[in-house]
N, C-alpha and C positions, 0 to 999 in steps of 0.2 A: 560434530559440531564445528568443524573448521568452517563450513559454509557461513555459519551464523556470525562468526568473527571476522569474515573476509570483508565486510563493509567498513571496518575500522581501517583497513589498509587502502581501500579504494572508495571512499564515501561519496565521490562525485559521479560514480557509475550508476545510472538509474536502472539498468537491466539487473543488477544485483538485488536492488531493492524490490523490483517487480517480481523477480523469481522467488525470493524469500517470502514475499507477501502471498504469492500463490501457494506456497508450502503452508503458511499459516492458515490460509482459507481452507485448504484440504484437512487441516487439523481442527478446524472449527474455532480458531483463535482470530476472530474477526477484528478486535481492537488492535491486536499486534499487526495484523495485516494492514489496517488504516494507518498505523504509525509508520509502516514501511512504505506505503504508497504516497503519503502526503508529500514527502520531500521530492518525489519525482516530478510533481507538478511545477516545481521551480527549476529542476535540473534540465528539463526539456521544454523548449518552447512549444506551445500549443499542445499540451498533453491532455486533451479532452478524454481519451480513454481512461486515464487515471481518475479524473473527476467523476466519470460515470461509475467506475468501479467502486470508488468510495461511497458514492450515493447509494448504490445497490447494497453495500455492506451496512451502512447505517440504517436502511430500511429493513434489512434482515434482523438488525439488532432491536428493531422496534422504535428507532428514533426518526420518525417520519420528518419532523421538522428539520432536523440536521441534514437529512438526506435531500432536502430541497435547496439547501444553500449552495 
């Protein structure tokens, strides 16, 4: 569980959030993955892949309206 606490030491590193989000996706924890991906959209300029990934996750969760935002 050290990895899951590492973002408290380095919260500005988007790669940590992205990697942990991928772990959450593999575990089926889509809301947690979205929570980790969302900050990366402001930590990196022009992070379109993060917006696309969030959109796909919202769609998987059945929230088509939120996936289009």
